[in-house]
Every structure is written in structure tokens, then in C-alpha cells.
C-alpha positions as CSV (number, residue, x, y, z in Angstrom):
1,M,-19.6,-10.8,-5.5
2,S,-18.1,-14.2,-6.1
3,Y,-14.4,-14.9,-5.5
4,S,-14.0,-15.7,-9.2
5,T,-14.9,-12.1,-10.3
6,L,-12.3,-10.5,-8.0
7,L,-8.9,-9.1,-8.9
8,E,-9.3,-8.6,-12.7
9,G,-5.6,-7.6,-13.5
10,K,-4.2,-5.5,-16.1
11,K,-0.6,-5.4,-17.3
12,G,1.5,-2.3,-18.0
13,G,2.1,1.0,-16.2
14,R,2.9,4.6,-16.8
15,V,4.8,7.4,-15.0
16,M,2.4,9.3,-12.8
17,A,2.3,13.0,-12.0
18,R,3.4,14.2,-8.6
19,A,0.4,16.2,-7.5
20,K,-1.0,17.9,-4.4
21,R,-2.2,15.6,-1.6
22,H,-5.3,16.2,0.4
23,Y,-6.1,14.7,3.8
24,I,-9.4,12.8,3.6
25,P,-10.2,11.4,7.1
26,G,-11.5,7.9,7.7
27,Q,-10.3,6.3,4.5
28,I,-8.5,3.0,3.9
29,W,-5.2,3.7,2.1
30,H,-3.1,1.4,0.0
31,I,0.5,2.8,0.3
32,T,3.3,1.9,-2.0
33,H,6.9,3.1,-1.7
34,R,9.8,2.1,-4.0
35,C,13.5,2.0,-3.5
36,H,15.5,4.7,-5.3
37,K,15.7,4.0,-9.0
38,R,13.9,0.7,-8.2
39,E,17.2,-0.7,-7.0
40,F,17.0,-4.0,-5.0
41,L,18.0,-2.4,-1.7
42,F,15.9,-4.9,0.2
43,K,17.5,-7.9,-1.4
44,F,18.9,-9.1,1.9
45,S,16.4,-10.6,4.4
46,K,18.0,-8.5,7.3
47,D,16.8,-5.3,5.6
48,R,13.3,-6.7,5.1
49,H,13.2,-7.8,8.7
50,L,14.3,-4.3,9.7
51,W,11.5,-2.7,7.8
52,L,9.0,-4.9,9.5
53,Q,10.6,-4.0,12.9
54,W,10.1,-0.3,12.3
55,L,6.5,-1.0,11.0
56,Y,5.9,-2.6,14.4
57,Q,7.4,0.5,16.1
58,A,5.0,2.7,14.1
59,R,2.1,0.6,15.3
60,K,3.3,0.9,18.9
61,R,4.2,4.6,18.8
62,Y,1.5,6.1,16.7
63,G,-1.3,3.5,16.7
64,L,-1.0,2.8,13.0
65,T,-3.9,0.5,12.0
66,I,-2.3,-2.1,9.7
67,L,-4.5,-4.4,7.6
68,N,-2.0,-6.0,5.3
69,Y,1.6,-5.5,4.1
70,I,4.4,-6.9,2.1
71,V,8.1,-6.0,1.7
72,T,9.7,-7.1,-1.5
73,S,13.3,-6.7,-2.8
74,N,12.7,-3.2,-4.1
75,H,9.4,-1.8,-2.8
76,I,6.7,-2.2,-0.1
77,H,3.0,-2.3,0.0
78,L,1.0,-1.3,3.1
79,L,-2.7,-1.3,3.6
80,V,-3.8,0.9,6.5
81,K,-6.9,2.6,7.9
82,D,-6.9,6.2,8.9
83,D,-7.7,6.6,12.6
84,G,-8.9,10.2,12.4
85,D,-5.5,11.7,13.3
86,R,-4.0,13.2,10.2
87,D,-0.5,12.8,11.6
88,T,-0.6,9.0,12.2
89,I,0.2,7.8,8.7
90,P,2.8,10.5,7.7
91,R,4.7,10.1,11.0
92,S,4.6,6.3,10.7
93,M,6.0,6.5,7.1
94,Q,8.6,9.0,8.1
95,L,9.8,6.7,11.0
96,I,9.8,3.6,8.9
97,A,11.4,5.0,5.8
98,G,13.9,7.2,7.6
99,R,15.2,4.5,10.0
100,T,15.5,1.7,7.4
101,G,17.2,4.0,4.9
102,Q,19.7,5.3,7.6
103,A,20.5,1.8,8.8
104,Y,21.2,0.6,5.2
105,N,23.4,3.6,4.3
106,Q,25.4,3.3,7.5
107,R,26.0,-0.4,7.1
108,K,26.9,-0.1,3.5
109,K,28.8,3.2,4.0
110,R,26.5,4.5,1.3
111,Q,25.3,8.1,0.6
112,G,22.2,9.2,-1.3
113,A,18.5,8.5,-1.3
114,F,17.3,5.1,-0.3
115,W,13.7,5.7,-1.4
116,E,12.2,6.8,-4.7
117,D,10.7,10.2,-3.7
118,R,7.7,10.1,-1.4
119,Y,5.2,7.3,-0.9
120,H,2.1,7.0,-3.0
121,A,-1.3,6.5,-1.3
122,T,-4.5,5.4,-2.9
123,A,-7.9,5.6,-1.1
124,V,-9.8,2.3,-1.4
125,E,-13.5,1.8,-0.8
126,T,-14.7,-0.8,1.7
127,G,-16.4,-4.0,0.6
128,D,-15.4,-5.9,-2.5
129,H,-12.9,-3.3,-3.5
130,F,-11.1,-3.6,-0.2
131,L,-11.0,-7.4,-0.7
132,R,-9.5,-7.1,-4.1
133,C,-6.8,-4.7,-2.8
134,L,-6.1,-7.0,0.1
135,V,-5.4,-10.0,-2.1
136,Y,-3.6,-7.9,-4.7
137,I,-1.0,-7.2,-2.1
138,D,-0.8,-10.9,-1.1
139,L,-0.1,-11.9,-4.6
140,N,2.8,-9.5,-5.2
141,M,5.6,-12.0,-5.2
142,V,3.6,-14.5,-7.2
143,R,3.3,-11.9,-9.9
144,T,7.1,-11.5,-10.0
145,G,7.6,-15.2,-10.3
146,V,9.7,-15.4,-7.1
147,V,7.2,-17.7,-5.4
148,K,4.2,-19.8,-6.5
149,H,2.1,-19.1,-3.5
150,P,2.1,-16.1,-1.1
151,A,2.7,-18.5,1.9
152,E,6.2,-19.0,0.6
153,W,7.2,-15.4,1.1
154,P,7.6,-14.8,4.9
155,F,7.8,-11.0,4.7
156,S,4.0,-10.5,4.2
157,G,0.7,-10.1,5.9
158,Y,-0.6,-13.2,4.3
159,N,1.2,-15.4,6.7
160,E,0.3,-13.3,9.7
161,I,-3.4,-13.4,8.7
162,Q,-3.3,-17.2,8.3
163,N,-1.1,-17.8,11.4
164,P,-1.8,-14.9,13.9
165,K,1.2,-13.8,16.0
166,R,1.2,-13.9,19.8
167,K,3.8,-11.1,20.0
168,N,5.1,-8.3,17.8
169,I,1.7,-8.3,16.2
170,L,1.4,-6.0,13.1
171,I,-2.1,-6.6,11.7
172,H,-5.1,-5.1,13.5
173,Y,-7.1,-8.4,13.5
174,K,-10.4,-7.0,14.8
175,M,-10.5,-4.2,12.3
176,L,-9.6,-6.6,9.5
177,M,-12.5,-9.0,10.6
178,E,-14.9,-6.1,10.5
179,L,-13.8,-4.9,7.1
180,C,-14.0,-8.4,5.6
181,G,-17.4,-9.0,7.2
182,A,-16.1,-12.1,9.1
183,A,-18.1,-13.3,12.1
184,S,-15.0,-15.0,13.6
185,Y,-11.3,-15.1,13.0
186,E,-11.6,-18.7,11.7
187,A,-14.1,-17.4,9.2
188,L,-11.7,-14.6,8.2
189,K,-8.8,-17.1,7.7
190,H,-11.0,-19.4,5.6
191,D,-12.5,-16.7,3.4
192,H,-9.1,-15.0,2.9
193,K,-7.4,-18.2,1.9
194,A,-10.3,-19.2,-0.4
195,L,-10.1,-15.8,-2.2
196,V,-6.3,-16.1,-2.7
197,E,-6.7,-19.7,-3.9
198,E,-9.4,-18.8,-6.4
199,C,-7.3,-16.0,-7.8
200,L,-4.4,-18.3,-8.2
201,R,-6.5,-20.9,-10.0
202,A,-8.0,-18.3,-12.2
203,D,-4.5,-16.9,-13.0
204,K,-5.5,-13.4,-11.8
205,Q,-2.2,-12.2,-10.5
206,A,-1.3,-9.7,-13.2
207,R,0.0,-6.2,-12.2
208,D,-2.8,-3.7,-12.2
209,E,-1.8,0.0,-12.1
210,K,-5.1,1.1,-10.6
211,W,-4.1,-0.1,-7.2
212,T,-0.7,1.8,-7.2
213,Q,-1.2,4.8,-9.5
214,S,-4.7,6.1,-8.6
215,V,-5.9,8.7,-6.1
216,A,-8.9,6.5,-5.3
217,V,-10.4,3.2,-6.3
218,G,-14.0,2.0,-5.7
219,S,-17.5,2.4,-7.0
220,Q,-18.4,5.4,-9.2
221,G,-20.2,7.1,-6.3
222,Y,-17.2,6.6,-4.0
223,V,-14.7,7.9,-6.5
224,E,-16.9,10.9,-7.3
225,R,-17.2,11.7,-3.5
226,I,-13.4,11.6,-3.2
227,K,-13.0,13.9,-6.2
228,K,-15.5,16.3,-4.7
229,Q,-13.7,16.3,-1.3
230,L,-10.4,17.1,-3.1
231,G,-12.0,20.2,-4.5
232,A,-9.5,22.3,-6.5
233,L,-6.9,19.7,-5.9
234,A,-8.9,17.4,-8.2
235,S,-8.0,19.6,-11.2
236,G,-6.5,17.5,-14.0
237,R,-7.7,14.2,-12.5
238,T,-10.2,12.1,-14.4
239,T,-12.6,9.4,-13.4
240,R,-12.2,6.2,-15.4
241,Q,-14.2,2.9,-15.4
242,T,-11.8,-0.1,-15.4
243,D,-14.5,-2.8,-15.4
244,E,-18.2,-3.2,-14.6
245,T,-17.8,-2.4,-10.9
246,I,-14.6,-0.6,-10.5
247,Y,-13.8,3.1,-11.0
248,R,-10.6,5.0,-10.4
249,L,-9.7,8.6,-9.9
250,Q,-6.7,8.9,-12.2
251,E,-3.7,11.1,-12.0
252,P,-2.7,13.1,-15.1
253,H,0.1,11.2,-17.0
254,I,2.9,13.7,-17.1
255,S,6.5,13.7,-16.0
256,Y,7.3,14.1,-12.3
257,N,7.8,17.7,-11.3
258,G,8.4,19.8,-8.3
259,L,5.0,20.2,-6.8
260,F,6.1,19.1,-3.4
261,R,6.5,21.6,-0.6
262,G,10.1,21.6,0.6
263,E,13.2,20.1,-1.1
264,K,14.1,16.6,-1.9
265,N,16.8,15.4,0.6
266,D,18.7,12.2,1.0
267,I,16.8,9.9,3.3
268,G,17.5,10.8,6.8
269,G,16.1,11.8,10.2
270,E,14.9,15.2,8.9
271,N,13.0,13.8,5.9
272,G,9.3,14.4,6.3
273,Y,6.3,12.9,4.5
274,I,3.7,15.7,4.3
275,W,0.2,14.2,4.4
276,D,-1.4,17.0,2.2
277,I,0.6,16.1,-0.9
278,F,0.1,13.1,-3.2
279,D,2.6,11.5,-5.5
């Protein structure tokens, strides 16, 4: 697929249902997590830096395979690959969310939740769908009008992909090369930059809810396989075609409700992110 056909954006969004999660091994996951009531709790760079520091700790402690990321003023995007251990991602998210929320509340002498419920995870098919999602994350702050180019926002994976770190490395460069089909890292940088530039020229930065409010995104066959693996947990979810090549497994559009196991608590050390429930 040519670069010009990627990242067909759609505007608008709806409230999604909180529904049971199911662990599906070996998937690529696009994770989003918003601050409580969408407040700008990451408006200071020190808090964005802290989130990145704990993301690095999650990589070190649990082996989290990070492919892309961005931390904005009120939410985060994280693209990861499951390593076959069902605890890696939830432990990582618990660590990052808990520690950043605690630090902020202590510094501000604040009480209450830092995060808006639990994180949302969307399974993404490899190939062109993965590339679309990768660049969708890169263009987040361009969509908001804060910057004109992703290189201008330092709290993102775009800059790390284009200028690999020597220490405190977050992105798994080798895995990213494999998933992008790049024969060398220079080829990865070139193709990644070219894809971003093409999307900017074509003005394809619009918000697209399929990447943040779906159970799975990919080809029809991929989405149907995910639905089959979910079994009874797929009840109420529908498969929807969004363009000629992209399908999504969609959550029912109802108000949030208490389908989570356990109670909602203020963000803290005891907060857990249970991998077998979606929101």
C-alpha cells in the first residue's frame, strides 16, 4: 500500500462501554490512558518526563516491548507488543500509572484519582495497519494544533525513532524494524519519516476513534479471528468496515458501568490493572 493511502482519519468520538477484557497472546496493543476528567495534569514538562522515566523502568523491570509512545498534556498513547507473559503489560501499566499519579498528588498536596478509570487497549494487526497506528500516534500533537510537526514535541517516540538513544532507550528498535519490514535502521528511519511527511502533506491528521475505541483493528479476517478468540466476551461487539481495507471490532456504545472486577480507587500503590478486562 502506498503512503498516500494510509491514515484515513475520521472526526468525532463517542463514549464507549466498559466491557470484559480477554488476554489474547502475541498481539500488538495500542494503549491509551486519559487523565481524570480529561484534566491537563501533564501540563508541566516535569510530569511528562516522570511518565517517561517510569515507562523506562517498566521496560527494565518487566521487559515491556515498546514500539512507539507519546505523552500529551492530558493523556498518553503507547504501542507495545505482547511478549507472551500475560502479566507484563498490566504490571507495567500499574507501575507507570501508580507512580506518576502518586508523585503528582504528593507534590500538589492533592487527593483523588489522577487517571480516568483504566487504560484502553486495542489489538492492531501487523503490516499496513500497524504502520497506520504507528503514525497516528506520531501525529497526536499535530492534530491538536500544538505543533506543526511531530519532531517539535519532545515527549514522543517519533524523535527517538529518528534519533536513536544511546542510554535510557525506550523503543525496541530491532522489533520495530521487523514489524516495519525494514532491512536496516537507516531504512526504517527513512520510511518512517516519509510516511509521516506524506500524511502531513495530505492533511491526514484527523482524530480517528477506531484506534482508541475499538477492541481490534485490522483486516476482516484478523478482526473475525479476534472476535472468535474472545468467545462469549464478544457478545454485543460488532465488526464494522471503516474503509476498503480496515475493519474494527467495535464496543457497544452505552454508558460506562461497573463491569470491572474490584472497586475503583484513587490512584495509588494498590491500584491494579487487570489484564482480562477491557475498557
